[in-house]
PQR file with spaces between the fields and no chain letter, atoms N, CA, C, O and H, PARSE charges and radii, in Angstrom:
ATOM       1  N    MET     1      88.712   18.630  131.307 -0.4000 1.5000
ATOM       2  CA   MET     1      87.611   18.779  130.385 -0.0000 2.0000
ATOM       3  C    MET     1      88.042   18.215  129.038  0.5500 1.7000
ATOM       4  O    MET     1      89.181   18.403  128.610 -0.5500 1.4000
ATOM       5  N    SER     2      87.121   17.522  128.375 -0.4000 1.5000
ATOM       6  CA   SER     2      87.417   16.986  127.049 -0.0000 2.0000
ATOM       7  C    SER     2      86.142   16.990  126.209  0.5500 1.7000
ATOM       8  O    SER     2      85.035   17.157  126.719 -0.5500 1.4000
ATOM       9  H    SER     2      86.195   17.370  128.722  0.4000 1.0000
ATOM      10  N    LEU     3      86.335   16.801  124.919 -0.4000 1.5000
ATOM      11  CA   LEU     3      85.246   16.810  123.955 -0.0000 2.0000
ATOM      12  C    LEU     3      85.401   15.606  123.055  0.5500 1.7000
ATOM      13  O    LEU     3      86.503   15.333  122.579 -0.5500 1.4000
ATOM      14  H    LEU     3      87.235   16.665  124.505  0.4000 1.0000
ATOM      15  N    GLU     4      84.322   14.874  122.809 -0.4000 1.5000
ATOM      16  CA   GLU     4      84.350   13.750  121.879 -0.0000 2.0000
ATOM      17  C    GLU     4      84.063   14.272  120.478  0.5500 1.7000
ATOM      18  O    GLU     4      83.040   14.914  120.241 -0.5500 1.4000
ATOM      19  H    GLU     4      83.427   15.095  123.196  0.4000 1.0000
ATOM      20  N    LEU     5      84.970   13.993  119.559 -0.4000 1.5000
ATOM      21  CA   LEU     5      84.828   14.434  118.178 -0.0000 2.0000
ATOM      22  C    LEU     5      84.678   13.210  117.286  0.5500 1.7000
ATOM      23  O    LEU     5      85.605   12.406  117.186 -0.5500 1.4000
ATOM      24  H    LEU     5      85.801   13.472  119.751  0.4000 1.0000
ATOM      25  N    PRO     6      83.509   13.052  116.624 -0.5600 1.5000
ATOM      26  CA   PRO     6      83.358   11.914  115.720  0.2800 2.0000
ATOM      27  C    PRO     6      84.216   12.096  114.467  0.5500 1.7000
ATOM      28  O    PRO     6      84.198   13.152  113.834 -0.5500 1.4000
ATOM      29  N    ILE     7      84.963   11.054  114.126 -0.4000 1.5000
ATOM      30  CA   ILE     7      85.796   11.061  112.933 -0.0000 2.0000
ATOM      31  C    ILE     7      85.081   10.321  111.809  0.5500 1.7000
ATOM      32  O    ILE     7      85.019   10.805  110.679 -0.5500 1.4000
ATOM      33  H    ILE     7      84.977   10.197  114.641  0.4000 1.0000
ATOM      34  N    THR     8      84.544    9.153  112.123 -0.4000 1.5000
ATOM      35  CA   THR     8      83.708    8.381  111.208 -0.0000 2.0000
ATOM      36  C    THR     8      82.484    7.928  111.989  0.5500 1.7000
ATOM      37  O    THR     8      82.310    8.306  113.147 -0.5500 1.4000
ATOM      38  H    THR     8      84.594    8.759  113.041  0.4000 1.0000
ATOM      39  N    GLU     9      81.646    7.129  111.368 -0.4000 1.5000
ATOM      40  CA   GLU     9      80.463    6.624  112.049 -0.0000 2.0000
ATOM      41  C    GLU     9      80.820    5.796  113.282  0.5500 1.7000
ATOM      42  O    GLU     9      80.093    5.803  114.274 -0.5500 1.4000
ATOM      43  H    GLU     9      81.788    6.822  110.427  0.4000 1.0000
ATOM      44  N    ASN    10      81.938    5.089  113.211 -0.4000 1.5000
ATOM      45  CA   ASN    10      82.315    4.170  114.281 -0.0000 2.0000
ATOM      46  C    ASN    10      83.511    4.617  115.108  0.5500 1.7000
ATOM      47  O    ASN    10      83.869    3.950  116.079 -0.5500 1.4000
ATOM      48  H    ASN    10      82.530    5.084  112.405  0.4000 1.0000
ATOM      49  N    ILE    11      84.125    5.715  114.751 -0.4000 1.5000
ATOM      50  CA   ILE    11      85.339    6.154  115.442 -0.0000 2.0000
ATOM      51  C    ILE    11      85.188    7.596  115.911  0.5500 1.7000
ATOM      52  O    ILE    11      84.753    8.468  115.158 -0.5500 1.4000
ATOM      53  H    ILE    11      83.834    6.257  113.962  0.4000 1.0000
ATOM      54  N    SER    12      85.553    7.832  117.170 -0.4000 1.5000
ATOM      55  CA   SER    12      85.601    9.193  117.687 -0.0000 2.0000
ATOM      56  C    SER    12      86.860    9.329  118.534  0.5500 1.7000
ATOM      57  O    SER    12      87.432    8.339  118.992 -0.5500 1.4000
ATOM      58  H    SER    12      85.906    7.125  117.782  0.4000 1.0000
ATOM      59  N    VAL    13      87.273   10.563  118.730 -0.4000 1.5000
ATOM      60  CA   VAL    13      88.451   10.830  119.556 -0.0000 2.0000
ATOM      61  C    VAL    13      88.060   11.784  120.672  0.5500 1.7000
ATOM      62  O    VAL    13      87.136   12.587  120.541 -0.5500 1.4000
ATOM      63  H    VAL    13      86.809   11.366  118.358  0.4000 1.0000
ATOM      64  N    SER    14      88.781   11.674  121.755 -0.4000 1.5000
ATOM      65  CA   SER    14      88.585   12.572  122.885 -0.0000 2.0000
ATOM      66  C    SER    14      89.628   13.672  122.785  0.5500 1.7000
ATOM      67  O    SER    14      90.828   13.399  122.790 -0.5500 1.4000
ATOM      68  H    SER    14      89.531   11.022  121.862  0.4000 1.0000
ATOM      69  N    LEU    15      89.172   14.908  122.694 -0.4000 1.5000
ATOM      70  CA   LEU    15      90.070   16.047  122.561 -0.0000 2.0000
ATOM      71  C    LEU    15      90.124   16.817  123.875  0.5500 1.7000
ATOM      72  O    LEU    15      89.118   16.976  124.568 -0.5500 1.4000
ATOM      73  H    LEU    15      88.197   15.129  122.690  0.4000 1.0000
ATOM      74  N    GLY    16      91.306   17.283  124.194 -0.4000 1.5000
ATOM      75  CA   GLY    16      91.492   18.090  125.390 -0.0000 2.0000
ATOM      76  C    GLY    16      91.319   19.565  125.089  0.5500 1.7000
ATOM      77  O    GLY    16      90.676   19.941  124.109 -0.5500 1.4000
ATOM      78  H    GLY    16      92.123   17.154  123.632  0.4000 1.0000
ATOM      79  N    THR    17      91.895   20.389  125.936 -0.4000 1.5000
ATOM      80  CA   THR    17      91.752   21.840  125.793 -0.0000 2.0000
ATOM      81  C    THR    17      93.063   22.506  125.392  0.5500 1.7000
ATOM      82  O    THR    17      93.273   23.689  125.660 -0.5500 1.4000
ATOM      83  H    THR    17      92.417   20.083  126.732  0.4000 1.0000
ATOM      84  N    ASP    18      93.944   21.743  124.751 -0.4000 1.5000
ATOM      85  CA   ASP    18      95.224   22.298  124.328 -0.0000 2.0000
ATOM      86  C    ASP    18      95.200   22.658  122.836  0.5500 1.7000
ATOM      87  O    ASP    18      94.255   22.326  122.120 -0.5500 1.4000
ATOM      88  H    ASP    18      93.774   20.782  124.533  0.4000 1.0000
ATOM      89  N    LEU    19      96.247   23.335  122.390 -0.4000 1.5000
ATOM      90  CA   LEU    19      96.311   23.787  120.999 -0.0000 2.0000
ATOM      91  C    LEU    19      96.294   22.624  120.022  0.5500 1.7000
ATOM      92  O    LEU    19      95.671   22.720  118.964 -0.5500 1.4000
ATOM      93  H    LEU    19      97.014   23.604  122.971  0.4000 1.0000
ATOM      94  N    ARG    20      96.958   21.541  120.350 -0.4000 1.5000
ATOM      95  CA   ARG    20      96.978   20.356  119.480 -0.0000 2.0000
ATOM      96  C    ARG    20      95.557   19.849  119.224  0.5500 1.7000
ATOM      97  O    ARG    20      95.203   19.532  118.089 -0.5500 1.4000
ATOM      98  H    ARG    20      97.464   21.463  121.209  0.4000 1.0000
ATOM      99  N    SER    21      94.756   19.774  120.269 -0.4000 1.5000
ATOM     100  CA   SER    21      93.377   19.308  120.133 -0.0000 2.0000
ATOM     101  C    SER    21      92.545   20.260  119.283  0.5500 1.7000
ATOM     102  O    SER    21      91.745   19.826  118.454 -0.5500 1.4000
ATOM     103  H    SER    21      95.043   20.031  121.191  0.4000 1.0000
ATOM     104  N    VAL    22      92.737   21.549  119.493 -0.4000 1.5000
ATOM     105  CA   VAL    22      92.011   22.543  118.694 -0.0000 2.0000
ATOM     106  C    VAL    22      92.361   22.397  117.220  0.5500 1.7000
ATOM     107  O    VAL    22      91.476   22.442  116.366 -0.5500 1.4000
ATOM     108  H    VAL    22      93.387   21.901  120.166  0.4000 1.0000
ATOM     109  N    LEU    23      93.638   22.223  116.918 -0.4000 1.5000
ATOM     110  CA   LEU    23      94.058   22.070  115.525 -0.0000 2.0000
ATOM     111  C    LEU    23      93.505   20.793  114.907  0.5500 1.7000
ATOM     112  O    LEU    23      93.092   20.796  113.748 -0.5500 1.4000
ATOM     113  H    LEU    23      94.356   22.187  117.613  0.4000 1.0000
ATOM     114  N    LEU    24      93.491   19.691  115.673 -0.4000 1.5000
ATOM     115  CA   LEU    24      92.891   18.457  115.169 -0.0000 2.0000
ATOM     116  C    LEU    24      91.405   18.649  114.876  0.5500 1.7000
ATOM     117  O    LEU    24      90.895   18.158  113.869 -0.5500 1.4000
ATOM     118  H    LEU    24      93.826   19.688  116.615  0.4000 1.0000
ATOM     119  N    GLY    25      90.721   19.361  115.756 -0.4000 1.5000
ATOM     120  CA   GLY    25      89.313   19.662  115.528 -0.0000 2.0000
ATOM     121  C    GLY    25      89.106   20.504  114.278  0.5500 1.7000
ATOM     122  O    GLY    25      88.181   20.266  113.501 -0.5500 1.4000
ATOM     123  H    GLY    25      91.135   19.760  116.574  0.4000 1.0000
ATOM     124  N    LEU    26      89.976   21.490  114.093 -0.4000 1.5000
ATOM     125  CA   LEU    26      89.887   22.332  112.892 -0.0000 2.0000
ATOM     126  C    LEU    26      90.079   21.530  111.612  0.5500 1.7000
ATOM     127  O    LEU    26      89.393   21.764  110.617 -0.5500 1.4000
ATOM     128  H    LEU    26      90.728   21.683  114.724  0.4000 1.0000
ATOM     129  N    VAL    27      91.015   20.581  111.640 -0.4000 1.5000
ATOM     130  CA   VAL    27      91.226   19.730  110.468 -0.0000 2.0000
ATOM     131  C    VAL    27      89.923   19.016  110.113  0.5500 1.7000
ATOM     132  O    VAL    27      89.522   19.001  108.949 -0.5500 1.4000
ATOM     133  H    VAL    27      91.572   20.391  112.448  0.4000 1.0000
ATOM     134  N    GLU    28      89.270   18.433  111.093 -0.4000 1.5000
ATOM     135  CA   GLU    28      88.026   17.705  110.842 -0.0000 2.0000
ATOM     136  C    GLU    28      86.920   18.628  110.321  0.5500 1.7000
ATOM     137  O    GLU    28      86.208   18.282  109.378 -0.5500 1.4000
ATOM     138  H    GLU    28      89.596   18.445  112.038  0.4000 1.0000
ATOM     139  N    VAL    29      86.784   19.787  110.932 -0.4000 1.5000
ATOM     140  CA   VAL    29      85.752   20.738  110.489 -0.0000 2.0000
ATOM     141  C    VAL    29      85.997   21.172  109.052  0.5500 1.7000
ATOM     142  O    VAL    29      85.076   21.178  108.235 -0.5500 1.4000
ATOM     143  H    VAL    29      87.362   20.068  111.698  0.4000 1.0000
ATOM     144  N    HIS    30      87.238   21.534  108.742 -0.4000 1.5000
ATOM     145  CA   HIS    30      87.556   21.967  107.379 -0.0000 2.0000
ATOM     146  C    HIS    30      87.308   20.848  106.375  0.5500 1.7000
ATOM     147  O    HIS    30      86.823   21.108  105.274 -0.5500 1.4000
ATOM     148  H    HIS    30      87.986   21.529  109.406  0.4000 1.0000
ATOM     149  N    GLN    31      87.634   19.608  106.736 -0.4000 1.5000
ATOM     150  CA   GLN    31      87.380   18.495  105.823 -0.0000 2.0000
ATOM     151  C    GLN    31      85.888   18.324  105.566  0.5500 1.7000
ATOM     152  O    GLN    31      85.474   18.113  104.427 -0.5500 1.4000
ATOM     153  H    GLN    31      88.028   19.398  107.631  0.4000 1.0000
ATOM     154  N    ARG    32      85.091   18.414  106.605 -0.4000 1.5000
ATOM     155  CA   ARG    32      83.638   18.253  106.433 -0.0000 2.0000
ATOM     156  C    ARG    32      83.032   19.359  105.580  0.5500 1.7000
ATOM     157  O    ARG    32      82.039   19.147  104.884 -0.5500 1.4000
ATOM     158  H    ARG    32      85.427   18.586  107.531  0.4000 1.0000
ATOM     159  N    LEU    33      83.643   20.546  105.643 -0.4000 1.5000
ATOM     160  CA   LEU    33      83.177   21.668  104.825 -0.0000 2.0000
ATOM     161  C    LEU    33      83.839   21.689  103.442  0.5500 1.7000
ATOM     162  O    LEU    33      83.609   22.600  102.646 -0.5500 1.4000
ATOM     163  H    LEU    33      84.449   20.718  106.208  0.4000 1.0000
ATOM     164  N    ARG    34      84.660   20.674  103.172 -0.4000 1.5000
ATOM     165  CA   ARG    34      85.386   20.568  101.909 -0.0000 2.0000
ATOM     166  C    ARG    34      86.298   21.761  101.655  0.5500 1.7000
ATOM     167  O    ARG    34      86.485   22.200  100.520 -0.5500 1.4000
ATOM     168  H    ARG    34      84.846   19.935  103.818  0.4000 1.0000
ATOM     169  N    ARG    35      86.857   22.269  102.746 -0.4000 1.5000
ATOM     170  CA   ARG    35      87.821   23.382  102.672 -0.0000 2.0000
ATOM     171  C    ARG    35      89.210   22.766  102.797  0.5500 1.7000
ATOM     172  O    ARG    35      89.870   22.871  103.831 -0.5500 1.4000
ATOM     173  H    ARG    35      86.705   21.913  103.668  0.4000 1.0000
ATOM     174  N    TRP    36      89.630   22.123  101.714 -0.4000 1.5000
ATOM     175  CA   TRP    36      90.840   21.308  101.719 -0.0000 2.0000
ATOM     176  C    TRP    36      92.093   22.106  102.060  0.5500 1.7000
ATOM     177  O    TRP    36      92.927   21.645  102.840 -0.5500 1.4000
ATOM     178  H    TRP    36      89.093   22.038  100.874  0.4000 1.0000
ATOM     179  N    GLU    37      92.230   23.281  101.490 -0.4000 1.5000
ATOM     180  CA   GLU    37      93.437   24.078  101.759 -0.0000 2.0000
ATOM     181  C    GLU    37      93.513   24.492  103.231  0.5500 1.7000
ATOM     182  O    GLU    37      94.591   24.508  103.823 -0.5500 1.4000
ATOM     183  H    GLU    37      91.553   23.655  100.857  0.4000 1.0000
ATOM     184  N    ASP    38      92.366   24.823  103.809 -0.4000 1.5000
ATOM     185  CA   ASP    38      92.351   25.180  105.233 -0.0000 2.0000
ATOM     186  C    ASP    38      92.702   23.973  106.100  0.5500 1.7000
ATOM     187  O    ASP    38      93.396   24.110  107.107 -0.5500 1.4000
ATOM     188  H    ASP    38      91.489   24.809  103.328  0.4000 1.0000
ATOM     189  N    ALA    39      92.220   22.787  105.707 -0.4000 1.5000
ATOM     190  CA   ALA    39      92.553   21.566  106.441 -0.0000 2.0000
ATOM     191  C    ALA    39      94.054   21.301  106.374  0.5500 1.7000
ATOM     192  O    ALA    39      94.672   20.944  107.377 -0.5500 1.4000
ATOM     193  H    ALA    39      91.656   22.675  104.889  0.4000 1.0000
ATOM     194  N    ILE    40      94.635   21.475  105.191 -0.4000 1.5000
ATOM     195  CA   ILE    40      96.075   21.279  105.024 -0.0000 2.0000
ATOM     196  C    ILE    40      96.854   22.274  105.874  0.5500 1.7000
ATOM     197  O    ILE    40      97.850   21.912  106.501 -0.5500 1.4000
ATOM     198  H    ILE    40      94.132   21.764  104.377  0.4000 1.0000
ATOM     199  N    GLU    41      96.410   23.508  105.896 -0.4000 1.5000
ATOM     200  CA   GLU    41      97.096   24.523  106.704 -0.0000 2.0000
ATOM     201  C    GLU    41      97.038   24.171  108.196  0.5500 1.7000
ATOM     202  O    GLU    41      98.024   24.342  108.913 -0.5500 1.4000
ATOM     203  H    GLU    41      95.601   23.801  105.387  0.4000 1.0000
ATOM     204  N    ALA    42      95.893   23.685  108.658 -0.4000 1.5000
ATOM     205  CA   ALA    42      95.781   23.278  110.063 -0.0000 2.0000
ATOM     206  C    ALA    42      96.714   22.104  110.348  0.5500 1.7000
ATOM     207  O    ALA    42      97.308   22.032  111.424 -0.5500 1.4000
ATOM     208  H    ALA    42      95.092   23.547  108.076  0.4000 1.0000
ATOM     209  N    LEU    43      96.848   21.183  109.390 -0.4000 1.5000
ATOM     210  CA   LEU    43      97.787   20.075  109.562 -0.0000 2.0000
ATOM     211  C    LEU    43      99.227   20.576  109.624  0.5500 1.7000
ATOM     212  O    LEU    43     100.031   20.076  110.411 -0.5500 1.4000
ATOM     213  H    LEU    43      96.366   21.242  108.516  0.4000 1.0000
ATOM     214  N    ARG    44      99.547   21.557  108.798 -0.4000 1.5000
ATOM     215  CA   ARG    44     100.894   22.139  108.833 -0.0000 2.0000
ATOM     216  C    ARG    44     101.164   22.781  110.196  0.5500 1.7000
ATOM     217  O    ARG    44     102.235   22.602  110.777 -0.5500 1.4000
ATOM     218  H    ARG    44      98.894   21.963  108.159  0.4000 1.0000
ATOM     219  N    ARG    45     100.194   23.520  110.688 -0.4000 1.5000
ATOM     220  CA   ARG    45     100.346   24.154  112.007 -0.0000 2.0000
ATOM     221  C    ARG    45     100.498   23.100  113.092  0.5500 1.7000
ATOM     222  O    ARG    45     101.269   23.270  114.036 -0.5500 1.4000
ATOM     223  H    ARG    45      99.325   23.666  110.216  0.4000 1.0000
ATOM     224  N    LEU    46      99.755   22.013  112.947 -0.4000 1.5000
ATOM     225  CA   LEU    46      99.852   20.918  113.912 -0.0000 2.0000
ATOM     226  C    LEU    46     101.265   20.330  113.882  0.5500 1.7000
ATOM     227  O    LEU    46     101.839   20.041  114.932 -0.5500 1.4000
ATOM     228  H    LEU    46      99.128   21.876  112.180  0.4000 1.0000
ATOM     229  N    GLY    47     101.820   20.154  112.697 -0.4000 1.5000
ATOM     230  CA   GLY    47     103.187   19.646  112.576 -0.0000 2.0000
ATOM     231  C    GLY    47     104.198   20.577  113.207  0.5500 1.7000
ATOM     232  O    GLY    47     105.147   20.125  113.847 -0.5500 1.4000
ATOM     233  H    GLY    47     101.355   20.388  111.844  0.4000 1.0000
ATOM     234  N    LEU    48     104.006   21.864  113.035 -0.4000 1.5000
ATOM     235  CA   LEU    48     104.901   22.836  113.652 -0.0000 2.0000
ATOM     236  C    LEU    48     104.782   22.799  115.167  0.5500 1.7000
ATOM     237  O    LEU    48     105.776   22.928  115.882 -0.5500 1.4000
ATOM     238  H    LEU    48     103.235   22.232  112.515  0.4000 1.0000
ATOM     239  N    GLU    49     103.570   22.623  115.645 -0.4000 1.5000
ATOM     240  CA   GLU    49     103.326   22.555  117.085 -0.0000 2.0000
ATOM     241  C    GLU    49     104.003   21.318  117.674  0.5500 1.7000
ATOM     242  O    GLU    49     104.555   21.369  118.773 -0.5500 1.4000
ATOM     243  H    GLU    49     102.763   22.518  115.064  0.4000 1.0000
ATOM     244  N    GLU    50     103.957   20.217  116.941 -0.4000 1.5000
ATOM     245  CA   GLU    50     104.555   18.974  117.415 -0.0000 2.0000
ATOM     246  C    GLU    50     106.075   19.072  117.541  0.5500 1.7000
ATOM     247  O    GLU    50     106.664   18.482  118.446 -0.5500 1.4000
ATOM     248  H    GLU    50     103.509   20.176  116.047  0.4000 1.0000
ATOM     249  N    THR    51     106.709   19.816  116.636 -0.4000 1.5000
ATOM     250  CA   THR    51     108.156   19.900  116.646 -0.0000 2.0000
ATOM     251  C    THR    51     108.674   20.983  117.585  0.5500 1.7000
ATOM     252  O    THR    51     109.879   21.115  117.797 -0.5500 1.4000
ATOM     253  H    THR    51     106.230   20.296  115.901  0.4000 1.0000
ATOM     254  N    GLY    52     107.748   21.753  118.143 -0.4000 1.5000
ATOM     255  CA   GLY    52     108.157   22.718  119.141 -0.0000 2.0000
ATOM     256  C    GLY    52     108.365   24.067  118.630  0.5500 1.7000
ATOM     257  O    GLY    52     108.714   24.969  119.392 -0.5500 1.4000
ATOM     258  H    GLY    52     106.769   21.646  117.972  0.4000 1.0000
């Protein structure tokens, strides 16, 4: 199962059902809502997830 998430008018990404995909989705949602600190926190969590 996957979900298409529009990033810009011409670009979208396919997200899976893992934590990395959820965090990427959260970053986009927070940015659209202009919740910059929340977007940064989701990016930090994503970085932690990437390093294990």
